[in-house]
C-alpha positions in Angstrom: -20.0 42.7 54.7 -22.1 39.1 53.9 -21.9 38.0 50.5 -23.6 35.1 50.6 -27.5 33.9 51.0 -27.8 33.2 54.9 -27.6 35.1 57.5 -24.5 35.3 59.1 -25.1 34.8 62.9 -22.0 36.7 65.1 -21.0 34.8 68.8 -18.3 37.9 69.2 -16.2 40.4 67.8 -13.1 41.9 69.2 -11.6 44.7 67.0 -7.8 45.3 68.4 -8.8 43.2 71.3 -11.6 45.0 72.8 -14.7 43.3 72.8 -18.0 44.8 70.6 -20.9 45.0 72.6 -24.2 43.2 70.1 -27.5 45.7 70.4 -30.4 46.8 68.6 -28.2 49.2 66.2 -25.7 46.7 66.4 -27.3 43.2 66.1 -25.6 39.4 66.1 -27.0 38.6 62.8 -25.8 40.0 59.4 -28.9 39.6 57.0 -27.9 38.0 53.5 -26.1 40.3 50.7 -25.8 43.1 54.0 -23.4 44.2 55.9 -23.0 45.6 59.5 -20.7 48.3 61.1 -19.3 48.0 64.3 -17.7 50.5 67.0 -14.8 49.9 69.1 -13.0 52.3 71.6 -9.4 51.2 69.8 -7.9 53.9 68.1 -5.7 51.2 65.8 -8.5 49.0 63.9 -5.9 47.0 62.7 -6.7 43.0 64.0 -10.3 41.7 64.4 -11.6 38.8 65.4 -15.1 37.0 64.6 -16.6 34.3 66.0 -19.8 32.7 63.8 -22.2 30.1 65.0 -22.6 27.4 62.0 -25.4 25.4 61.2 -24.6 23.3 63.8 -24.1 25.3 66.6 -20.5 24.8 66.7 -18.4 28.0 67.3 -16.0 29.2 64.5 -13.9 31.6 65.0 -11.8 33.6 62.4 -8.7 36.5 62.5 -8.4 38.9 60.1 -6.5 42.3 59.7 -7.6 45.8 58.2 -5.3 47.4 55.7 
């Protein structure tokens, strides 16, 4: 979910080490105050790494865990 009034530009997502491919149904932009659902072949779905492009064009990497 994106709790901000800005678009989030995603560079990449990995769920349990499996890369998520972007498409028309799974775009690389998350709208302001919106959400996007991404799928994977993993059945564990515990570890998520996502990379965002900031306002300066730098890629920022974040890790989180799904509980």
